[in-house]
ChimeraX commands (.cxc) that place a marker at each C-alpha (Angstrom):
marker #1 position -0.03,0.19,-0.13 radius 0.5
marker #1 position 0.98,3.58,-0.77 radius 0.5
marker #1 position 2.01,5.12,2.97 radius 0.5
marker #1 position 0.77,8.57,1.54 radius 0.5
marker #1 position -2.95,7.17,1.74 radius 0.5
marker #1 position -2.26,6.09,5.25 radius 0.5
marker #1 position -0.62,9.21,6.14 radius 0.5
marker #1 position -3.68,11.16,4.49 radius 0.5
marker #1 position -6.16,9.21,6.55 radius 0.5
marker #1 position -4.24,9.63,9.61 radius 0.5
marker #1 position -6.69,11.11,12.10 radius 0.5
marker #1 position -9.23,8.62,10.48 radius 0.5
marker #1 position -6.95,5.80,11.32 radius 0.5
marker #1 position -5.74,6.69,14.67 radius 0.5
marker #1 position -8.07,4.16,16.62 radius 0.5
marker #1 position -6.50,1.30,14.44 radius 0.5
marker #1 position -3.39,2.39,15.36 radius 0.5
marker #1 position -4.00,2.35,18.84 radius 0.5
marker #1 position -5.61,-0.82,18.53 radius 0.5
marker #1 position -2.38,-2.23,16.91 radius 0.5
marker #1 position 0.15,-0.65,19.35 radius 0.5
marker #1 position -1.82,0.30,22.29 radius 0.5
marker #1 position 1.47,1.88,24.19 radius 0.5
marker #1 position 1.28,4.57,21.85 radius 0.5
marker #1 position -0.49,7.89,23.30 radius 0.5
marker #1 position -2.86,10.41,21.56 radius 0.5
marker #1 position -0.14,12.58,21.91 radius 0.5
marker #1 position 2.44,10.37,20.46 radius 0.5
marker #1 position 0.12,10.26,17.20 radius 0.5
marker #1 position -0.16,13.42,16.81 radius 0.5
marker #1 position 3.67,13.98,16.59 radius 0.5
marker #1 position 3.69,10.75,14.45 radius 0.5
marker #1 position 1.33,12.58,12.33 radius 0.5
marker #1 position 1.46,9.85,9.76 radius 0.5
marker #1 position 4.87,9.91,9.31 radius 0.5
marker #1 position 6.17,6.23,8.75 radius 0.5
marker #1 position 9.82,6.93,9.94 radius 0.5
marker #1 position 8.26,8.49,13.26 radius 0.5
marker #1 position 6.16,5.57,13.59 radius 0.5
marker #1 position 8.74,2.99,12.96 radius 0.5
marker #1 position 10.66,4.76,15.82 radius 0.5
marker #1 position 8.01,4.73,18.09 radius 0.5
marker #1 position 7.36,0.99,18.06 radius 0.5
marker #1 position 10.96,0.62,18.28 radius 0.5
marker #1 position 11.37,2.57,21.40 radius 0.5
marker #1 position 8.32,1.28,23.10 radius 0.5
marker #1 position 8.21,-2.40,22.10 radius 0.5
marker #1 position 12.05,-3.04,22.20 radius 0.5
marker #1 position 12.22,-4.35,18.60 radius 0.5
marker #1 position 14.26,-4.00,15.81 radius 0.5
marker #1 position 14.03,-1.21,13.00 radius 0.5
marker #1 position 13.02,-4.60,10.34 radius 0.5
marker #1 position 10.47,-5.91,12.79 radius 0.5
marker #1 position 8.91,-2.49,13.34 radius 0.5
marker #1 position 8.89,-2.12,9.87 radius 0.5
marker #1 position 7.33,-5.52,8.83 radius 0.5
marker #1 position 4.70,-4.76,11.59 radius 0.5
marker #1 position 3.83,-1.63,9.77 radius 0.5
marker #1 position 3.68,-3.20,6.48 radius 0.5
marker #1 position 1.12,-5.91,7.87 radius 0.5
marker #1 position -0.78,-2.88,9.26 radius 0.5
marker #1 position -1.11,-1.20,5.96 radius 0.5
marker #1 position -1.93,-4.36,4.30 radius 0.5
marker #1 position -4.65,-5.13,6.50 radius 0.5
marker #1 position -5.71,-1.26,6.36 radius 0.5
marker #1 position -5.55,-0.75,2.69 radius 0.5
marker #1 position -9.11,-0.39,2.09 radius 0.5
marker #1 position -9.72,2.15,4.71 radius 0.5
marker #1 position -11.71,4.92,3.47 radius 0.5
marker #1 position -12.14,8.67,5.52 radius 0.5
marker #1 position -14.87,9.19,6.98 radius 0.5
marker link #1:1,2 radius 0.2
marker link #1:2,3 radius 0.2
marker link #1:3,4 radius 0.2
marker link #1:4,5 radius 0.2
marker link #1:5,6 radius 0.2
marker link #1:6,7 radius 0.2
marker link #1:7,8 radius 0.2
marker link #1:8,9 radius 0.2
marker link #1:9,10 radius 0.2
marker link #1:10,11 radius 0.2
marker link #1:11,12 radius 0.2
marker link #1:12,13 radius 0.2
marker link #1:13,14 radius 0.2
marker link #1:14,15 radius 0.2
marker link #1:15,16 radius 0.2
marker link #1:16,17 radius 0.2
marker link #1:17,18 radius 0.2
marker link #1:18,19 radius 0.2
marker link #1:19,20 radius 0.2
marker link #1:20,21 radius 0.2
marker link #1:21,22 radius 0.2
marker link #1:22,23 radius 0.2
marker link #1:23,24 radius 0.2
marker link #1:24,25 radius 0.2
marker link #1:25,26 radius 0.2
marker link #1:26,27 radius 0.2
marker link #1:27,28 radius 0.2
marker link #1:28,29 radius 0.2
marker link #1:29,30 radius 0.2
marker link #1:30,31 radius 0.2
marker link #1:31,32 radius 0.2
marker link #1:32,33 radius 0.2
marker link #1:33,34 radius 0.2
marker link #1:34,35 radius 0.2
marker link #1:35,36 radius 0.2
marker link #1:36,37 radius 0.2
marker link #1:37,38 radius 0.2
marker link #1:38,39 radius 0.2
marker link #1:39,40 radius 0.2
marker link #1:40,41 radius 0.2
marker link #1:41,42 radius 0.2
marker link #1:42,43 radius 0.2
marker link #1:43,44 radius 0.2
marker link #1:44,45 radius 0.2
marker link #1:45,46 radius 0.2
marker link #1:46,47 radius 0.2
marker link #1:47,48 radius 0.2
marker link #1:48,49 radius 0.2
marker link #1:49,50 radius 0.2
marker link #1:50,51 radius 0.2
marker link #1:51,52 radius 0.2
marker link #1:52,53 radius 0.2
marker link #1:53,54 radius 0.2
marker link #1:54,55 radius 0.2
marker link #1:55,56 radius 0.2
marker link #1:56,57 radius 0.2
marker link #1:57,58 radius 0.2
marker link #1:58,59 radius 0.2
marker link #1:59,60 radius 0.2
marker link #1:60,61 radius 0.2
marker link #1:61,62 radius 0.2
marker link #1:62,63 radius 0.2
marker link #1:63,64 radius 0.2
marker link #1:64,65 radius 0.2
marker link #1:65,66 radius 0.2
marker link #1:66,67 radius 0.2
marker link #1:67,68 radius 0.2
marker link #1:68,69 radius 0.2
marker link #1:69,70 radius 0.2
marker link #1:70,71 radius 0.2
view
C-alpha cells in the first residue's frame, strides 16, 4: 500500500493504530502525524524491537488497512 494514503487518512486511522500499538498515546500519534519513520521509531522505542521488525509490523498494518476510506 502507498503510505501516502495512510498518512492522508491518519486521523481516521488513529483508533486502528492505537488498537495495534496500544502503548502509543494520542500525543504520540499527533506527533507521528502519519509519518512512517516516526511511527517506526516509536514502535522500536516502546516495544523494544528492531527497525526491521517495526517496519514489518507497519507493512502488515498497512496491508490490513489498505481499503480504509476516510470518514
